[in-house]
Structure formats: structure tokens, C-alpha cells
C-alpha positions, 0 to 999 in steps of 0.5 A: 306901789308895784315892784320896780321890775313891774312898774311898766304894768302901770301907765305913767299917767295913772295916779296911785297913792303910796299907801295903796297896796297893789299886787305886782302883776296888776295892770293899771291903764292911763289916767286911773286913780287909786287912793290910799286904803285900797288893796288890789290882789293879783291878776287884775286888769284896770282900764283907763280912767278908773277911780278906786278909793276908800277902804276897798278890797279888790280880789283876784282876776277882775276886769274893770273898765273905763270910768268905773268908780269903786269905793267912793263915799255912800250917797247917804246924807247920814254918812259923816266920814265913818270908816266903812268898806267895799269888798269885791271878790274874784273874777268879776267883770265890771264895765264902763261907768259902773258905780259901787259905793262903800257901806255905812255904819247904819248897816254892817259898814260893808258893801260886798260883791261876790265872785264871777259876776257880770256887771254891765255899763252904768250899773249902780250898786249903792251902800251896804248892798250884798251881791252874791256870785254868778249874777248878771246885772244888765245895763243901767240896773240900779240898786238902792241901799241895803239890797241883797241879791242872791247867787245866779240872779239876772237883773234885766236892763234898767231894773230899779230895786228899792232899798232893803229889798232881797232878791232870791237866788236864780231869780230873773227880772225883765228889762225896766222892772221896778222892784219894791218888794222881795223877790223869791228864789227861782221866779221871773218878775215882769217889766214895769211894776214887778209882778210874778210871771212864772218860773225862771225855767230857762235860767234854771236849765242853763244852770244844770237843773234837770226836768224833774227838779224844774217840775217840782219848782213849778208845783211850788210856784203854782202853790205860791201864786196860782191857787189863790191861797193866802200866803200862810196856806201857800207856805203850808202847801210848800211844806207838803211837796216832795223836795229831793233837792232842797229847792222848795225848802229854800223857797219856803224859808225865803218867804216865811217871816219876811220883814217886807212883803214878797211880789205876789 
């Protein structure tokens, strides 16, 4: 529990298990519930009617809005009460009705959310997902189990991601995209059944990519998607491109030897 001189930061209607470990400056709103096994570090603001349970670590300076549910048991019929975790990093915004489940022993046992993510209302992040840093998950985006999302990814509203899919850094999905294959870094996929729709040029510009760097990635996109090459030949062509920033190398590593196919 918070120190006695800080107890005013916790609303009297909040229910906090004595075994929870909460930094003394954490604000907890009305009717929120924090269970045993939860650890909440300094600087967090937790709104009303939030539920945080299970073995859940919440890092520093997060904002968690009404009716979010964090760390509850996974929606997996194989789950049998094993000790698994949810780990949330620093400076995330988690909006209303977001649900993030802890992991399963069939994977690493941990669901992970990184730093500086913007997770909008009604987003669901299932068991064993791994979310990087600086992502935007728009309203109603839904991630099935074991999904990996790289840094600086933006998922449009109502995007659906099939289990075990990997989404590379700086990728972008249009609203309502249905992703059932891996999405390489830097590209945009369409609404509906996800198809490649070009480089995420606007997102790259917003994140400091200059014109030369974007031009090289456009050449890489052309080799991968526009020249009608078999994938192994496209990968060979990627290796021949001038790559001063290492972006094409990262793209090539992502598409080489994947267990799942990529959107193409």
C-alpha cells in the first residue's frame, strides 16, 4: 500500500490488496481494483474503475484510463492457472476498455508492452504478445495471441491481427485491416484482407527519415513487390542495394527464413 502520508492519492473506494506493491506517488481513482502480485512503479495515474491483477508490473509514468483490464488470465483454454506475467514499460497511454492479458507457459509466459505507446479505446492485446516502443494502436485494434509488433508501428482502427503474426518496425495498417501474414518493416497494408499498398512514407518522414533514406527504401519496396520476382530472387536483389542506414538489411533479415509467409 502507499505510505500513510500519501494515502490521499488513493481514492477511498479503491480496493488494493495488501500484497500489492505501489509507489507512494501513484494516483488511484475511484472503484479501481489492484490485486496481489501487482507492482506499480512511480509516476503512474490510474483512473476510475481500472482493474489490474495477476503478476503484473507497471513501469513509470503511465496513464491508465477507465475500465481498462490489465493482467487478467489469458483467454486460452489450455491455461490451467500457471504463474505467468504481464510487463508494461514506461510512459504509455492506455485508454478506456483496453484489455491486456498475461502470458501462457506455451510461450515465454510473459506478455510485454514497451515504452511510449499510445493504446486507444477497446484495444485487445492477447496473451504472449510483445509490443515494442512508440506504437499507436487505434480504437478496436485486436491482437490475437503471440503477436509481435515492432517499434513505431501504427495499427489503424479495427485492425485484426491473427495469432503468431509479426509486424515489422514502422509498418502501418489501414483501418479494418485483416492481417493473417507477417508484415515487413516500413510498409503500408490495406483495409480488408491486408495487401501491400506502398511504403509508409508519411510515417517515415514524421520519424525523421530524410529523402535519400526513403528513396532507398522505395527501391527495396519495388524489388520486393513491384517487379514480380519470386521471393528468393527479390531477397537477392535487396542485398544488392546501397544501404547506408542499414534499413534494407533489416527488411531483408525480416523476410528471410520466416516461418509464416509475408503479405505479398
